[in-house]
Residue, then its C-alpha position, 0 to 999 in steps of 0.5 A: x469535512x464530508x467525503x466528497x470535500x477532500x475528494x475534491x481538494x485532494x487531485x490539489x495537494x502536493x504528491x509527496x501528500x498524497x502518498x502520506x494520506x495512501x500510506x495513511x489510508x493503509x495503515x487504517x486498512x491492514x488494522x482493519x484485516x488481521x489476518x493481513x498484519x499476519x500474513x504479512x509479517x509471515x511473509x515479511x519473515x520469510x527469508x527463502x530468497x524464492x519466496x521473493x519477487x525482484x523488482x521486474x518481477x514485480x513491475x510485470x505482476x502488476x501490470x506496470x511498464 
């Protein structure tokens, strides 16, 4: 199956399957970038509350309502 065919079919998938695909593709992308994985690990290991965004702050940063 080529990419164009896949792209035309994905909008018809249930949202849960679209989310699973998105998560899978994100994992593949992260594996390509070792420095990203190192930074993610460093951030997740940081137990300092000041280093973490609240949910509201994250929504504001992403520009979501």
